[in-house]
N, C-alpha and C positions, 0 to 999 in steps of 0.2 A: 415245302423245300426239304423238310426232314425225311419225308418218304422217299424223295429222290436220292438223298444221300444214303439212306438205308439200302435202297435198291442197288446202288453202285457197289456198296460194301458187300452185299450178298452175292452179287455177280463175281466180284473179285475172289471171294472165298470159295465159290463153287468151281473155279477154274482149277484144273489139275496142275500139280507142281512138277515141271520138267526135271528138276534136279533129283527128285525122289524116284521118278519113273526110270531114270537111267541106271539106277542101282538094282533094279528088280529083274527077276527072270522074265522071259518073253511072255509066258502065260499069265504071270502076275501083272505085267504091264497092260496086257489086253483087258484083264479084269478091272484094273484101275481106270483104264480108259472108258470102259462101259459104265463104271460107277460115276466117273466124272461127267459123262454125257447125261446120265440119269439125274445127277444133281443139277446140271444145267437146265434140263427140262423142267424139273420141279421148281427151280428158281424162276424161270421164265413164266411158269404157270402162276406162281405167287405174284409176280410183277403184274401180270395181266389182271389178276383178281383185284389187286390194289388200284390199278388204273380204272377198272370197271366201277369199283366202289366210288372212286373220286368223281368219275363222270356222272354216276347216278346222283351223288350228293349235290354236285354242281347243278345238274338239271333240276333237282328238287328246289334248290334255292332260287334259281332263275324263274321257275314257275311261280314260287311264292311272291317274288318281286313283281312279276308281270300281273299277278292277280291283285296285288295291293295297288299297283299303279292304275289298273283299269276300274277300280271301285271309285265311286264319287266320294269326295271328302265328307267326313262325318259332320252332321249339322252341329252348330254351336248351341250350347244350352241357353235357354231363354234367360234374359237378365230380369230379375224380379226387383220390384220397388219395395223397399222396407218402410214400414210406417211406424 
């Protein structure tokens, strides 16, 4: 859940601010737009990386669970008689 919140925050911060863009010269606005798009692409790439890592870890855990469930139960140790 933390990763999800972080991703939303990162996406919000990567969005260009319209109020600032209105006060800039046309060339400057175009450059800001390009930089905003680049930040968005980088953010999306980071999000994909996090999602892929989560899927990988989930698959690893599911594989471990399946392997444990497919193994026969461990034999109980013999009960010895003390004299």
